[in-house]
C-alpha positions as CSV (number, residue, x, y, z in Angstrom):
1,M,90.4,110.1,116.3
2,R,89.1,109.3,112.9
3,D,86.6,112.2,113.2
4,R,89.7,114.3,114.0
5,L,91.8,112.6,111.3
6,Y,88.7,113.5,108.7
7,D,88.4,117.2,109.8
8,A,92.1,117.1,109.3
9,G,91.5,116.0,105.4
10,Y,92.1,112.6,105.8
11,S,89.5,110.1,105.3
12,T,89.8,106.5,107.0
13,L,89.1,102.8,106.7
14,G,88.6,100.9,109.7
15,I,89.3,97.1,109.7
16,D,88.3,94.5,112.2
17,M,90.9,92.0,112.2
18,R,89.5,87.9,111.8
19,G,87.9,87.3,115.1
20,H,86.9,90.9,116.1
21,G,84.3,93.2,116.1
22,F,81.7,91.7,112.9
23,S,84.9,89.8,111.3
24,G,84.7,86.2,110.6
25,R,86.0,83.7,113.3
26,S,86.7,80.1,113.3
27,N,87.4,77.5,115.4
28,K,90.3,76.6,113.7
29,V,94.1,78.7,114.8
30,E,95.3,78.4,111.0
31,F,92.6,81.0,109.9
32,Y,94.1,83.5,112.5
33,S,97.3,83.2,110.8
34,V,99.0,86.3,110.3
35,R,99.2,85.8,106.7
36,N,96.2,85.5,106.4
37,I,95.6,88.9,108.1
38,T,97.7,91.0,106.1
39,G,96.1,89.1,102.7
40,D,93.2,90.6,104.1
41,I,94.8,93.4,104.2
42,S,96.0,93.2,100.3
43,G,92.9,92.1,99.5
44,I,91.3,95.3,100.7
45,V,94.0,97.4,99.1
46,K,93.1,95.9,95.8
47,R,89.2,96.2,96.3
48,E,89.4,99.8,97.5
49,G,91.8,100.7,94.6
50,L,93.7,102.7,96.9
51,K,97.1,104.0,95.3
52,K,98.4,106.0,97.4
53,Y,97.8,104.9,101.4
54,V,98.9,104.9,105.3
55,I,98.3,102.3,108.2
56,I,97.8,103.1,111.5
57,G,97.8,99.9,113.9
58,H,97.4,99.6,117.6
59,C,99.2,96.8,119.6
60,Y,98.8,93.3,117.7
61,G,97.1,95.6,115.0
62,A,100.7,97.1,114.9
63,N,102.3,94.5,114.6
64,I,100.2,93.3,112.0
65,A,101.0,96.4,110.1
66,M,104.5,96.3,110.4
67,Q,104.5,92.8,108.4
68,Y,102.3,93.4,106.0
69,A,104.4,97.2,105.2
70,A,107.6,94.5,105.1
71,Q,105.9,92.4,102.3
72,H,103.5,94.9,100.5
73,P,106.2,98.5,100.4
74,E,103.9,99.5,97.4
75,G,101.7,102.1,97.4
76,L,102.0,102.5,100.9
77,V,103.3,106.1,101.7
78,G,103.3,105.9,105.7
79,L,103.0,103.9,108.8
80,I,102.0,104.9,112.3
81,V,102.1,102.0,115.0
82,I,100.7,102.6,118.5
83,N,101.6,100.8,121.6
84,T,104.0,98.0,121.0
85,S,107.2,96.5,119.7
86,F,108.4,93.9,117.0
87,K,107.4,91.5,120.0
88,T,106.2,90.9,123.5
89,V,107.8,90.2,126.4
90,F,106.0,86.6,126.4
91,T,107.5,85.5,122.5
92,D,110.4,83.6,123.4
93,W,109.3,81.8,126.0
94,F,106.0,81.2,124.2
95,R,107.8,80.5,120.8
96,N,110.5,78.1,122.8
97,L,107.7,75.8,124.4
98,K,106.2,73.9,121.5
99,F,104.5,71.5,123.4
100,A,102.9,74.0,126.0
101,R,101.8,75.9,122.4
102,K,100.6,72.9,121.1
103,V,98.3,71.9,124.1
104,F,97.5,75.9,124.3
105,I,96.0,75.8,120.3
106,K,94.0,72.4,121.5
107,I,92.6,73.7,124.3
108,S,92.2,77.1,122.6
109,E,90.1,75.0,119.2
110,K,87.8,73.0,122.1
111,L,86.1,76.2,123.7
112,P,82.8,76.9,123.9
113,K,82.1,80.2,121.4
114,I,81.0,82.2,124.5
115,G,79.8,85.8,123.4
116,T,78.0,87.7,120.7
117,P,80.4,88.9,118.1
118,G,80.4,92.8,117.4
119,Q,81.6,96.2,118.0
120,T,82.2,96.8,122.0
121,D,81.0,100.3,123.0
122,L,84.6,101.5,125.1
123,T,83.3,105.0,125.5
124,K,82.1,103.5,128.6
125,Y,85.7,103.0,129.5
126,I,87.6,106.2,128.8
127,G,90.0,106.7,131.5
128,T,90.3,103.3,133.0
129,G,93.8,101.5,133.0
130,D,95.2,98.6,131.3
131,L,94.1,95.8,133.4
132,D,90.4,96.9,133.5
133,L,88.2,93.9,134.6
134,R,85.1,95.7,133.5
135,R,86.9,96.6,129.8
136,I,88.5,93.3,129.4
137,L,85.5,91.3,130.0
138,A,83.0,93.2,127.5
139,T,85.6,93.1,124.4
140,T,86.0,89.2,125.0
141,K,82.2,89.1,125.1
142,R,82.2,91.1,122.5
143,N,85.3,89.0,120.5
144,T,83.6,85.7,121.5
145,V,86.8,83.8,124.2
146,Q,87.3,81.5,121.2
147,S,88.4,84.0,118.7
148,L,90.4,85.8,121.5
149,F,92.5,82.7,122.7
150,L,93.2,81.5,119.3
151,T,94.2,85.5,118.6
152,Y,96.4,85.1,121.5
153,N,98.1,82.6,119.6
154,G,99.3,84.5,117.0
155,V,100.0,87.7,119.2
156,L,102.5,85.4,121.5
157,S,103.8,83.7,118.2
158,L,104.9,87.1,116.4
159,N,108.4,88.7,115.6
160,T,108.4,91.4,113.7
161,E,111.9,92.0,114.3
162,Q,113.4,91.5,110.9
163,D,110.3,93.2,109.5
164,A,110.6,95.7,111.0
165,T,114.5,96.5,109.3
166,R,113.1,95.9,105.8
167,I,110.2,98.6,106.1
168,T,110.9,101.7,103.5
169,C,107.9,103.7,104.4
170,P,108.3,107.0,107.1
171,V,107.0,105.2,109.9
172,Y,106.1,107.3,113.9
173,I,106.0,105.4,116.8
174,I,103.3,106.3,119.2
175,G,103.3,105.3,123.1
176,G,102.4,105.6,126.6
177,E,104.7,106.7,129.3
178,N,102.8,104.1,131.8
179,D,101.9,101.1,129.1
180,T,102.3,98.2,131.3
181,F,102.9,95.8,128.3
182,F,105.3,97.6,125.5
183,P,106.9,100.2,128.1
184,P,108.7,103.1,127.1
185,D,112.5,100.8,126.4
186,T,110.4,98.7,124.2
187,L,109.5,101.2,121.7
188,V,113.0,102.8,121.8
189,K,114.2,99.3,120.4
190,L,111.9,99.2,117.7
191,H,112.8,103.2,117.1
192,E,116.3,101.6,117.2
193,K,115.1,99.0,114.6
194,I,113.3,100.7,112.1
195,K,116.2,103.5,110.9
196,G,115.1,106.7,110.2
197,S,111.8,106.3,112.1
198,K,110.1,109.2,114.7
199,L,109.1,108.2,118.0
200,T,106.9,110.1,120.6
201,I,106.1,108.7,124.1
202,I,103.4,110.4,125.7
203,P,103.2,111.4,129.7
204,N,101.2,109.4,131.7
205,A,99.6,107.5,128.6
206,N,99.0,103.9,129.6
207,H,98.1,101.2,126.9
208,I,95.0,102.3,125.8
209,L,96.0,106.1,124.9
210,I,93.9,105.8,121.6
211,L,91.1,105.4,124.4
212,N,92.2,107.6,127.1
213,N,94.6,110.4,125.3
214,P,92.4,110.6,121.7
215,E,93.2,114.1,121.1
216,E,97.0,114.3,121.7
217,A,97.5,111.1,119.9
218,T,95.5,112.2,116.9
219,D,97.2,116.0,116.8
220,D,100.6,114.0,116.7
221,I,99.8,111.6,113.6
222,V,98.2,115.2,111.5
223,S,101.6,116.6,112.5
224,F,103.4,113.6,111.3
225,L,101.4,112.8,108.0
226,K,102.0,116.9,107.7
227,E,105.7,116.6,108.0
228,Q,105.8,113.7,105.0
229,K,103.8,116.0,103.0
230,I,101.0,113.5,102.9
């Protein structure tokens, strides 16, 4: 996708969130808080001297991007969120079971650091489904077991419903028709929350459409950017 964006005249900067790729890790849940991750993005924007920029996020990264967009509108001229909504189907359950959440965190903080931090070669898994075991194990190994579980606390805790209503830049929502985790009806709900947003549901695409449908998704993104004169 980044190569195709570059060919269309857009430079890109890829960010590994905490606990992913080569970014830092910790055995404390607070390290992976949304506040810290949005702070990382803000720091990168300032360090790179970005005056006008677009943020693209997938799944949990898109949730982070929505909260960031609501809190840091300056300089942000576009937001593209892929395969996401303002919360997961488990969010309310997880937030309400406070004792279970505390237990989950304590267990996660004690988990062994199994795995070797780095980037997963996802080209091996093009065409796989949402719950492909080989791909899940490969990404778990690269993220490490402990950081993955501690990140899940953020995934299951985050609800960006209010943030979505405060986003002021142009927003494009992209999803897959066969997404197991965020089916089309959840994307429609997000679309309704963000006034003036654009929604595209790609036929026969699943939750990892950025891997399985990169050409189609990138063409849609470029079209949106052109429409917004970005």
